[in-house]
C-alpha positions as CSV (number, residue, x, y, z in Angstrom):
1,M,-33.5,-20.3,24.0
2,P,-30.2,-20.5,22.0
3,D,-29.8,-18.4,18.9
4,A,-30.6,-20.7,16.0
5,T,-29.1,-18.3,13.3
6,P,-26.3,-20.1,11.5
7,P,-23.0,-18.3,11.3
8,A,-22.2,-16.5,8.1
9,K,-20.2,-18.7,5.8
10,A,-17.0,-17.6,4.0
11,V,-17.5,-17.1,0.3
12,P,-14.9,-18.3,-2.3
13,A,-11.8,-16.1,-2.6
14,V,-11.5,-13.9,-5.7
15,G,-8.1,-14.2,-7.5
16,R,-5.3,-12.3,-5.8
17,L,-7.6,-9.7,-4.2
18,A,-6.4,-8.1,-1.0
19,L,-7.6,-5.0,1.0
20,H,-5.9,-2.3,3.0
21,T,-7.3,-1.8,6.5
22,K,-7.6,1.9,5.5
23,T,-10.2,0.8,3.0
24,L,-12.3,-0.4,6.0
25,Q,-11.6,2.8,7.9
26,R,-14.4,2.4,10.4
27,L,-13.3,-1.1,11.6
28,S,-10.8,-2.3,14.1
29,L,-8.1,-4.8,12.9
30,A,-10.1,-7.7,14.4
31,E,-13.2,-6.6,12.5
32,C,-11.2,-6.2,9.3
33,V,-9.8,-9.7,9.7
34,E,-13.2,-11.2,10.4
35,L,-14.8,-9.5,7.4
36,C,-12.0,-10.5,5.1
37,V,-12.3,-14.2,6.1
38,R,-16.1,-14.0,5.7
39,K,-15.9,-12.4,2.3
40,G,-13.2,-14.5,0.8
41,I,-10.4,-11.8,0.8
42,A,-7.1,-13.6,0.9
43,G,-4.8,-10.8,2.0
44,L,-4.9,-7.8,4.3
45,S,-2.4,-5.0,4.2
46,V,-2.2,-3.4,7.6
47,W,-1.9,0.3,8.4
48,R,0.0,1.2,11.5
49,D,-2.8,3.0,13.2
50,V,-5.0,-0.1,13.6
51,L,-1.8,-2.1,14.3
52,H,-0.9,0.1,17.2
53,D,-4.5,0.1,18.4
54,A,-4.6,-3.7,18.5
55,G,-1.0,-4.2,19.7
56,V,1.6,-6.0,17.6
57,D,1.4,-9.4,19.3
58,T,-2.4,-9.5,19.2
59,A,-2.4,-8.3,15.6
60,A,0.1,-11.0,14.6
61,R,-2.0,-13.7,16.3
62,L,-5.2,-12.5,14.6
63,L,-3.7,-12.5,11.2
64,R,-2.0,-15.9,11.7
65,D,-5.0,-17.6,13.1
66,A,-7.2,-16.3,10.2
67,G,-4.7,-17.6,7.6
68,L,-4.6,-14.1,6.0
69,A,-1.5,-13.1,4.0
70,V,-0.1,-9.7,4.8
71,P,1.2,-8.1,1.6
72,A,2.4,-5.0,3.3
73,L,2.7,-2.9,6.4
74,V,1.7,0.7,5.6
75,R,3.5,3.0,6.0
76,G,7.1,3.9,6.7
77,G,9.1,6.7,5.3
78,F,8.6,10.5,5.9
79,F,12.4,10.9,5.9
80,V,12.6,14.5,4.8
81,H,13.4,17.0,7.5
82,A,15.4,20.2,7.8
83,D,17.1,19.3,11.1
84,A,19.3,16.2,11.8
85,A,17.4,15.3,15.0
86,A,14.1,14.9,13.2
87,R,15.9,12.8,10.6
88,R,17.2,10.6,13.3
89,R,13.7,10.2,14.8
90,A,12.4,9.2,11.4
91,D,15.2,6.6,11.1
92,D,14.2,5.2,14.6
93,D,10.5,5.1,13.6
94,N,11.3,3.2,10.4
95,R,13.4,0.7,12.3
96,R,10.4,0.1,14.5
97,C,8.3,-0.3,11.4
98,L,10.6,-3.0,10.1
99,D,10.3,-4.8,13.5
100,E,6.5,-4.6,13.3
101,A,6.4,-5.9,9.7
102,S,8.6,-8.8,10.7
103,A,6.4,-9.7,13.6
104,L,3.3,-9.7,11.3
105,G,5.0,-11.7,8.6
106,A,4.4,-8.8,6.2
107,D,6.1,-9.1,2.8
108,M,7.1,-5.4,2.6
109,V,6.9,-2.0,4.2
110,V,5.5,0.6,1.9
111,L,7.5,3.9,2.0
112,V,5.8,7.3,1.5
113,V,9.1,9.1,1.5
114,G,8.1,12.6,2.7
115,S,8.6,16.1,1.4
116,G,8.6,19.8,2.6
117,N,9.6,20.8,6.1
118,G,11.7,23.6,4.6
119,V,13.6,21.2,2.4
120,G,13.6,21.6,-1.4
121,L,12.6,18.8,-3.7
122,A,16.2,18.1,-4.9
123,A,17.6,18.1,-1.4
124,G,14.7,16.0,-0.2
125,R,15.4,13.4,-2.8
126,E,19.0,13.2,-1.5
127,Q,17.8,12.8,2.0
128,V,15.5,10.0,0.9
129,R,18.3,8.2,-0.9
130,D,20.5,8.4,2.2
131,A,17.8,7.3,4.6
132,V,16.6,4.4,2.5
133,G,20.2,3.3,2.1
134,R,20.6,3.3,5.9
135,L,17.6,1.0,6.2
136,L,18.4,-1.6,3.7
137,V,20.7,-3.8,5.7
138,E,18.2,-3.9,8.5
139,A,15.4,-4.6,6.1
140,E,17.3,-7.5,4.6
141,T,18.1,-8.9,8.1
142,A,14.4,-8.6,9.1
143,G,13.3,-10.4,5.9
144,V,11.1,-7.5,4.9
145,R,11.3,-5.7,1.6
146,L,11.0,-1.9,1.1
147,A,8.6,-0.7,-1.5
148,V,8.9,3.0,-2.6
149,E,5.5,4.3,-3.5
150,P,5.5,7.4,-5.8
151,L,2.7,9.8,-5.0
152,H,0.8,12.0,-7.5
153,P,2.5,15.4,-8.0
154,M,-0.3,17.1,-6.0
155,Y,1.5,15.7,-2.9
156,A,4.9,16.9,-3.9
157,A,4.8,19.8,-1.4
158,D,4.1,17.9,1.8
159,K,4.0,14.1,1.4
160,S,6.4,12.8,-1.3
161,C,9.3,14.2,-3.4
162,I,9.1,10.9,-5.4
163,N,6.2,11.6,-7.8
164,R,6.8,9.4,-10.9
165,L,7.5,5.7,-11.2
166,R,10.7,6.9,-13.0
167,D,11.8,8.7,-9.8
168,A,11.3,5.5,-7.8
169,N,13.1,3.4,-10.4
170,D,16.0,5.8,-10.4
171,L,16.2,5.6,-6.6
172,C,16.3,1.8,-6.8
173,D,19.0,1.9,-9.4
174,A,21.1,4.3,-7.3
175,L,21.0,2.0,-4.3
176,G,21.1,-1.3,-6.2
177,H,19.7,-3.6,-3.4
178,P,17.4,-6.6,-4.0
179,S,15.3,-5.7,-0.9
180,L,14.3,-2.4,-2.5
181,G,11.5,-2.1,-5.1
182,V,8.4,-0.1,-5.9
183,A,4.7,-0.1,-5.2
184,V,2.6,1.0,-8.1
185,D,-0.6,2.8,-7.0
186,V,-2.9,3.4,-9.9
187,Y,-4.4,6.5,-8.2
188,H,-0.9,8.2,-8.2
189,T,0.5,6.9,-11.5
190,W,-2.3,6.5,-14.1
191,W,-1.7,9.9,-15.7
192,D,2.0,9.3,-16.5
193,P,2.7,8.9,-20.2
194,D,5.8,6.8,-19.3
195,L,4.0,4.5,-17.0
196,D,4.1,1.4,-19.2
197,A,7.8,1.8,-20.0
198,E,8.6,2.3,-16.3
199,I,6.5,-0.7,-15.2
200,A,8.5,-2.8,-17.8
201,R,11.7,-1.3,-16.5
202,A,10.8,-2.2,-12.9
203,G,9.8,-5.7,-14.0
204,R,13.2,-6.3,-15.8
205,A,14.9,-5.4,-12.5
206,G,12.7,-7.7,-10.4
207,R,11.4,-4.8,-8.3
208,L,7.6,-4.7,-8.8
209,F,6.7,-5.4,-5.2
210,G,3.2,-3.9,-4.7
211,F,0.1,-2.9,-6.8
212,H,-2.7,-0.7,-5.3
213,L,-6.1,-0.4,-6.9
214,C,-8.9,2.1,-6.9
215,D,-10.3,4.5,-9.5
216,W,-10.2,8.3,-10.1
217,R,-13.6,9.9,-10.0
218,L,-14.4,12.2,-12.8
219,E,-15.0,15.7,-11.3
220,T,-13.2,14.7,-8.1
221,R,-14.5,16.5,-5.1
222,D,-11.6,15.9,-2.7
223,L,-8.1,15.0,-3.7
224,L,-7.6,12.8,-0.7
225,L,-10.9,11.3,0.3
226,D,-12.9,10.8,-2.9
227,R,-11.4,7.7,-4.5
228,E,-13.8,5.6,-6.5
229,L,-14.5,1.9,-6.9
230,M,-12.7,0.2,-9.7
231,G,-14.5,0.7,-13.0
232,R,-16.4,3.8,-11.9
233,G,-13.7,6.3,-12.9
234,C,-11.3,7.1,-15.7
235,I,-8.2,4.9,-14.8
236,P,-7.4,2.3,-17.5
237,L,-7.3,-0.4,-14.8
238,R,-7.3,-3.5,-17.0
239,H,-4.5,-2.1,-19.2
240,I,-2.3,-1.2,-16.2
241,G,-3.0,-4.6,-14.6
242,Q,-2.0,-6.4,-17.8
243,A,1.2,-4.3,-18.0
244,M,2.0,-5.3,-14.4
245,R,1.5,-9.0,-15.1
246,A,3.4,-8.9,-18.4
247,A,6.3,-7.3,-16.5
248,G,6.4,-10.3,-14.1
249,F,4.3,-9.0,-11.1
250,D,2.7,-12.0,-9.3
251,G,1.6,-10.4,-6.0
252,F,-1.7,-9.3,-4.6
253,D,-4.0,-6.7,-6.1
254,E,-4.5,-4.5,-3.1
255,V,-7.6,-2.3,-3.0
256,E,-6.9,1.0,-1.3
257,I,-9.9,3.4,-1.3
258,F,-10.0,6.6,0.7
259,S,-13.6,7.8,0.5
260,E,-15.9,9.4,3.0
261,D,-18.8,8.1,0.9
262,Y,-17.7,4.5,0.9
263,W,-16.6,4.6,4.5
264,A,-20.2,5.5,5.4
265,M,-21.5,2.4,3.8
266,D,-22.2,-0.8,5.6
267,P,-18.8,-2.5,5.5
268,P,-20.0,-6.0,4.3
269,A,-21.9,-4.3,1.5
270,F,-18.8,-2.3,0.6
271,V,-16.7,-5.4,0.4
272,D,-19.3,-7.0,-1.8
273,A,-19.1,-4.0,-4.1
274,I,-15.3,-4.2,-4.1
275,R,-15.4,-7.9,-5.1
276,D,-17.9,-7.2,-7.9
277,A,-15.9,-4.2,-9.2
278,Y,-12.6,-6.2,-9.1
279,A,-14.1,-9.1,-10.9
280,T,-15.6,-6.9,-13.7
281,S,-13.0,-4.2,-14.1
282,C,-9.5,-5.5,-13.2
């Protein structure tokens, strides 16, 4: 006897809400796409791990057939290395990242610029400036923007020597290219007393490319894998969102939650919780 259970219906989309595939850590890209369509999520920013698992051609077809926007491919960068051969390998990988983003129709590649590897912070920032400068012509040719994402200072030693939005804005000013901008992640920037001014500065220059949402749990138990749902922590999300819109940002609000607790949830229930939190807190 055929299964009489009707297929799940897609629910109405919520504003400019998008997810990162990393938020749905347990799922393949195909499963992420299906769940976004079913739950009314209009955009999906793709991380390279699930992209490579699926294959670029298959991934592009899945996203195109589902009608999902791809705000970003995450992540390029990691430019900082002590030896020239490693820097060349990073350049090669970032060029591949641009090709992948172009194939997906992604609006931007998010850059986590790198740090450490025996290179001091000042020298690392010089390496980042030079490496991003080398990529810009290719990014423009590919039709893909580059968004520098400053990371919280707790990652200065090993992941990013760009730790304030001011640092990212200064880098954009130094290179002066319309394909280069910033991604503002509230988890990494909420603490900064200059955040409003730097958001406005980025807006005046037309370089507010990305906006990433989650919340900071009070009494955080793990600095990487304990992000909270919006409205359940201490980040002034509505205020930051208003500052972004006032500065001219008109892109997707991308939910990026790394959490062992939420990854253990039933994924459809987690997406329902994200929709509710976004509607009430952002």
